[in-house]
C-alpha positions in Angstrom: -6.2 -33.9 -6.5 -3.0 -32.8 -4.7 -2.8 -29.6 -2.7 -1.6 -26.3 -4.2 1.8 -25.0 -3.1 1.6 -21.4 -2.1 4.4 -19.2 -0.9 4.1 -15.9 0.9 7.2 -13.8 0.6 7.7 -11.0 3.1 10.8 -8.8 2.8 12.0 -8.2 6.4 11.8 -4.7 7.9 11.8 -3.6 4.2 12.1 0.2 4.4 14.7 0.1 7.2 16.6 -2.7 5.5 16.8 -0.9 2.2 17.7 2.4 3.9 20.6 0.7 5.8 22.1 -0.5 2.5 23.2 3.1 1.8 24.1 3.7 5.5 26.2 0.6 6.4 27.8 2.3 9.4 24.4 2.2 11.2 24.0 -1.6 11.0 24.7 -2.2 14.6 22.5 0.7 15.9 18.7 1.0 16.4 17.3 2.6 13.3 13.9 3.8 12.3 12.6 5.3 9.0 10.2 8.1 9.9 8.1 10.9 8.5 9.0 14.5 9.3 10.3 14.7 12.8 9.3 18.4 13.0 5.8 17.8 11.7 3.0 16.8 14.1 2.3 13.8 11.9 5.8 12.4 12.1 5.5 8.6 12.7 7.7 5.5 12.5 7.3 3.9 9.1 9.7 1.1 9.7 12.4 -0.1 12.1 15.2 -2.5 12.2 15.5 -5.6 14.5 17.6 -3.7 17.0 15.0 -0.9 17.4 12.3 -3.5 17.6 14.0 -5.0 20.7 13.6 -1.6 22.4 9.9 -1.8 21.8 9.8 0.7 18.9 6.6 0.1 16.9 5.5 1.0 13.4 3.0 3.8 13.2 3.8 5.3 16.7 4.8 8.9 17.0 8.5 9.7 16.7 8.6 11.2 20.1 7.2 8.0 21.6 9.9 5.9 19.8 12.6 8.2 21.0 11.4 7.9 24.6 11.7 4.1 24.4 15.1 4.3 22.6 17.1 7.5 23.3 19.8 6.6 20.8 17.4 5.8 18.0 18.8 6.9 14.6 16.1 8.5 12.4 16.4 8.1 8.6 14.0 9.8 6.0 12.1 7.5 3.6 13.5 6.9 0.1 10.5 5.7 -2.0 12.5 5.4 -5.2 14.9 3.0 -3.7 12.0 1.0 -2.1 10.4 0.6 -5.6 13.7 -0.4 -7.1 14.3 -3.2 -4.6 10.7 -4.3 -4.6 10.9 -4.7 -8.4 14.2 -6.6 -8.1 12.7 -9.0 -5.6 9.8 -9.7 -7.9 12.3 -10.5 -10.7 13.8 -13.1 -8.5 10.4 -14.6 -7.7 9.7 -14.7 -11.5 12.6 -17.2 -11.9 10.4 -19.8 -10.1 6.9 -19.0 -11.2 4.9 -16.5 -13.3 1.9 -16.7 -10.9 2.8 -13.8 -8.5 0.3 -11.6 -6.6 1.7 -8.4 -5.0 0.3 -7.6 -1.5 1.9 -4.2 -0.9 5.4 -3.1 -1.9 7.2 -5.7 0.3 5.0 -8.8 0.2 3.9 -11.2 -2.6 2.1 -14.5 -2.9 3.5 -17.1 -5.3 1.8 -20.2 -6.6 4.7 -22.7 -7.3 2.5 -25.8 -7.7 3.7 -26.2 -11.3 7.3 -25.5 -10.5 8.3 -28.4 -8.3 9.6 -30.7 -11.1 12.2 -28.0 -12.0 13.0 -26.6 -8.6 12.0 -29.1 -5.9 9.5 -29.0 -3.1 7.8 -25.8 -1.9 10.1 -25.6 1.0 13.1 -26.0 -1.3 11.9 -23.3 -3.6 11.3 -21.0 -0.6 14.8 -21.6 0.6 16.3 -20.9 -2.8 14.4 -17.6 -2.9 15.6 -16.7 0.6 19.2 -17.3 -0.4 18.8 -15.4 -3.7 17.4 -12.4 -2.0 20.1 -12.3 0.6 23.0 -12.8 -1.8 21.8 -10.5 -4.6 19.9 -7.7 -2.8 21.7 -7.7 0.6 18.4 -7.9 2.5 16.5 -10.7 4.1 13.1 -12.3 3.6 10.7 -14.6 5.5 8.7 -17.1 3.5 5.6 -19.0 4.5 4.9 -22.3 2.6 1.4 -23.7 2.7 -1.6 -25.1 0.8 -3.5 -21.8 0.8 -2.8 -18.1 0.9 -4.1 -17.4 4.4 -1.8 -20.0 6.0 1.2 -19.1 3.8 0.8 -15.5 5.1 0.7 -16.8 8.7 3.8 -18.8 8.0 5.8 -15.8 6.9 4.9 -14.0 10.1 5.8 -16.8 12.4 9.6 -16.7 12.1 11.6 -13.5 11.3 14.0 -12.6 9.9 15.5 -14.7 7.2 13.4 -17.8 7.6 11.2 -20.4 6.0 8.1 -21.8 7.8 6.0 -24.7 6.5 2.3 -25.1 7.4 0.9 -28.2 5.9 -2.1 -30.5 6.2 -0.4 -32.5 8.9 0.7 -29.7 11.2 -1.7 -26.8 10.7 -3.9 -27.6 13.7 -0.9 -27.7 15.9 0.7 -24.5 14.5 -2.2 -22.3 13.6 -5.1 -23.0 16.1 -3.3 -21.9 19.2 -2.5 -18.5 17.7 -4.5 -15.4 18.7 -7.5 -14.9 16.5 -6.1 -11.5 15.4 -3.2 -13.2 13.6 -5.5 -14.3 10.8 -5.4 -12.1 7.7 -8.0 -9.4 7.4 -9.0 -9.6 11.1 -8.8 -6.0 12.5 -9.0 -4.6 16.1 -12.7 -4.3 16.1 -13.3 -7.9 15.0 -10.8 -9.1 17.6 -12.7 -7.1 20.3 -16.0 -8.5 19.2 -14.6 -12.0 19.3 -13.2 -11.5 22.8 -16.5 -10.2 24.0 -18.0 -13.5 22.9 -15.2 -15.7 24.5 -13.3 -16.3 21.2 -9.6 -15.8 21.7 -7.7 -18.1 19.4 -7.9 -19.3 15.8 -9.0 -22.7 17.1 -11.8 -21.1 19.1 -13.2 -19.8 15.8 -13.4 -23.3 14.4 -15.7 -24.3 17.3 -18.2 -21.5 16.8 -21.7 -22.2 15.6 -22.3 -20.9 12.0 -25.4 -19.0 13.1 -23.5 -17.2 15.8 -20.8 -16.1 13.4 -23.4 -14.9 10.9 -25.2 -12.9 13.6 -21.9 -11.3 14.6 -20.3 -10.6 11.2 -22.8 -11.4 8.4 -21.6 -13.7 5.6 -18.0 -12.7 6.5 -18.4 -14.7 9.7 -18.5 -18.0 7.8 -15.6 -16.9 5.7 -13.6 -16.3 8.9 -14.4 -19.9 10.0 -13.3 -21.2 6.5 -10.0 -19.4 7.0 -9.5 -21.0 10.4 -10.3 -24.4 9.1 -7.8 -24.1 6.2 -10.5 -24.0 3.6 -9.4 -20.9 1.8 -9.2 -21.6 -1.9 -8.7 -18.1 -3.3 -6.3 -18.1 -6.2 -3.0 -16.3 -6.5 -4.0 -13.6 -8.9 -1.2 -11.9 -10.9 -1.5 -8.3 -11.9 -0.5 -8.4 -15.5 1.3 -5.8 -17.5 -2.1 -4.6 -18.8 -3.4 -3.8 -15.4 -4.8 -0.3 -15.1 -5.8 1.4 -11.8 -9.4 2.6 -11.3 -8.3 5.8 -9.6 -5.1 7.7 -8.7 -5.0 10.0 -5.7 -2.7 11.9 -3.4 -3.2 13.5 0.0 -1.1 15.4 2.6 -1.2 16.5 6.2 0.9 19.7 6.6 2.8 20.5 9.8 0.2 23.3 10.5 -3.5 23.7 10.1 -4.8 25.0 6.8 -6.8 28.2 7.1 -6.6 29.7 3.6 -8.1 28.5 0.3 -5.0 29.8 -1.5 -3.0 27.2 0.4 -5.5 24.5 -0.6 -5.0 25.5 -4.3 -1.2 25.4 -3.9 -1.4 21.9 -2.4 -3.9 20.6 -5.0 -1.7 21.8 -7.8 1.3 20.0 -6.3 -0.6 16.8 -5.8 -2.2 17.1 -9.2 1.3 17.2 -10.7 2.0 13.7 -9.3 -1.4 12.4 -10.3 -0.9 13.7 -13.9 2.5 12.1 -14.1 1.0 8.7 -13.1 -2.0 9.1 -15.5 0.3 9.9 -18.4 2.6 7.0 -17.7 -0.4 4.6 -17.8 -2.2 6.3 -20.7 -5.2 7.1 -18.6 -7.7 10.0 -18.4 -10.0 11.0 -15.5 -13.7 11.2 -16.1 -14.3 12.5 -12.5 -12.6 14.2 -9.6 -12.9 13.5 -5.9 -11.7 15.8 -3.1 -11.0 14.8 0.5 -10.9 17.0 3.6 -10.3 16.4 7.3 -10.9 19.3 9.6 -9.4 20.0 13.1 -12.3 18.1 14.7 -11.1 15.1 12.6 -14.4 15.1 10.6 -13.7 13.6 7.2 -15.6 14.5 4.0 -15.3 13.1 0.5 -17.2 14.5 -2.5 -16.9 13.8 -6.2 -18.3 14.8 -9.5 -17.9 14.0 -13.2 -16.1 16.3 -15.6 -17.3 17.5 -19.0 -14.5 16.0 -20.9 -11.8 13.4 -19.8 -8.6 15.0 -18.5 -5.1 14.1 -17.4 -3.5 17.5 -17.1 -2.4 18.7 -13.7 -3.9 22.2 -14.1 -7.3 20.9 -15.0 -7.3 18.2 -12.2 -6.4 20.9 -9.7 -9.0 23.3 -11.2 -11.8 20.9 -11.0 -10.8 19.8 -7.5 -10.8 23.4 -6.4 -14.2 24.1 -7.8 -15.6 21.1 -6.0 -13.8 22.1 -2.8 -15.2 25.7 -2.9 -18.8 24.3 -3.4 -18.6 21.9 -0.5 -16.3 23.2 2.2 -17.4 26.3 4.2 -14.5 26.9 6.6 -16.4 26.2 9.8 -13.0 24.9 11.1 -9.4 24.9 9.8 -8.2 21.8 7.9 -5.7 19.2 9.1 -5.4 17.4 5.7 -6.6 17.6 2.1 -6.5 15.2 -0.8 -7.5 15.0 -4.4 -8.2 12.0 -6.6 -8.7 11.3 -10.3 -11.5 8.8 -10.6 -13.4 6.8 -13.3 -10.3 6.3 -15.3 -10.4 5.3 -18.9 -7.7 4.5 -21.5 -6.9 7.2 -24.0 -8.5 5.4 -26.9 -11.9 5.9 -25.4 -11.2 9.0 -23.3 -10.4 11.7 -25.7 -13.6 12.7 -27.5 -14.6 15.8 -29.5 -17.0 18.0 -27.6 -19.8 18.5 -30.2 -20.9 21.8 -28.6 -17.5 23.4 -28.3 -17.6 23.5 -24.5 -14.1 22.1 -24.1 -12.2 24.7 -26.3 -10.5 26.2 -23.3 -9.7 22.8 -21.9 -8.2 21.8 -25.2 -5.9 24.8 -25.1 -4.9 24.0 -21.5 -4.3 20.3 -22.5 -2.0 21.4 -25.4 0.0 23.6 -23.0 0.2 20.9 -20.4 1.4 18.4 -23.1 4.2 20.8 -24.0 5.2 21.3 -20.4 5.3 17.5 -19.9 7.4 17.1 -23.0 10.0 19.7 -21.9 10.2 18.2 -18.5 10.8 14.8 -20.0 13.8 16.1 -21.8 15.3 18.6 -19.3 14.0 17.5 -15.9 11.1 18.4 -13.7 12.6 21.7 -12.6 12.9 23.0 -16.1 9.3 24.4 -16.1 7.8 25.8 -12.9 4.2 26.9 -12.4 2.7 30.0 -11.0 0.6 29.4 -7.9 -2.2 32.0 -8.2 -5.8 31.2 -8.9 
């Protein structure tokens, strides 16, 4: 049986690259896409290749990045554009295969095993995709080609930007085993530290480890780690089809100041619930439970959830249930740094909307009808056409 042919496609410096398309005069300058500069949580979300040469790193504070690169140009994120270009890239991938697994907004695995008779070898398909992306979207991509997903991902990371890297049965020991162990997918900082404490520094070192030792260190995942290093990963590329439904939908925020007032929590929950409700309605889903998240100024995180009497998808009810849960479980020992709310246990509308035999949901039914009217008006005349009061 011949090997599978797996590609990993990684759009280079995606946020920064897309942002620069509408700011072409900045192409020759160091640029970073950042969160709010004024806010304490302002961080670098993405940077271009020029900023990278100055040492600017993703997830570092904006002030740190500016200290490394004084002429760094800061651009705000534009998530609608990112979604548009992500979708356009996937349409290009779909010319070559229908077996596509997204891995975040800017990365995808492709299984092109059955496409070679039409489009050539894996490397040739990868190069066609690379050229299509550059010509049609104006951004670049790095593609890894291999016989499994783990090595394909490693390949796309090896050479950036605008490159194709092949890792096959003949060269993987030479290319992969000298790499730092942390380069393997799913290995985090804690795992790297634990490996180093036991004298394991490279991917090749992992292959030499005794199975019992790895099991003692990481449980059954230790053996999985060794399989990855040996090239034995056989996980399939799993497309998310058009019928895919999320299990939960949530939003959270970290304001530029500490939260000390429950009225502000209500205001935030209502704003976040608007976004959650929009997503639920687009996917035809209802929430059978609500979860709230808090992080105080001592960075203590708490998450609590409960079920609801009748399934909901209205913003007002989501926020109301979230606020009730918040009031029961948060006692204001400290101010809050961040809050979040999530609709959980989602079900399709065919099974979600049920009559309450005991009439307990009469009030909720009225709220749902009002919410449906608000949603309909906004659909016709825009989001700003109906505004809510903020009192509770």
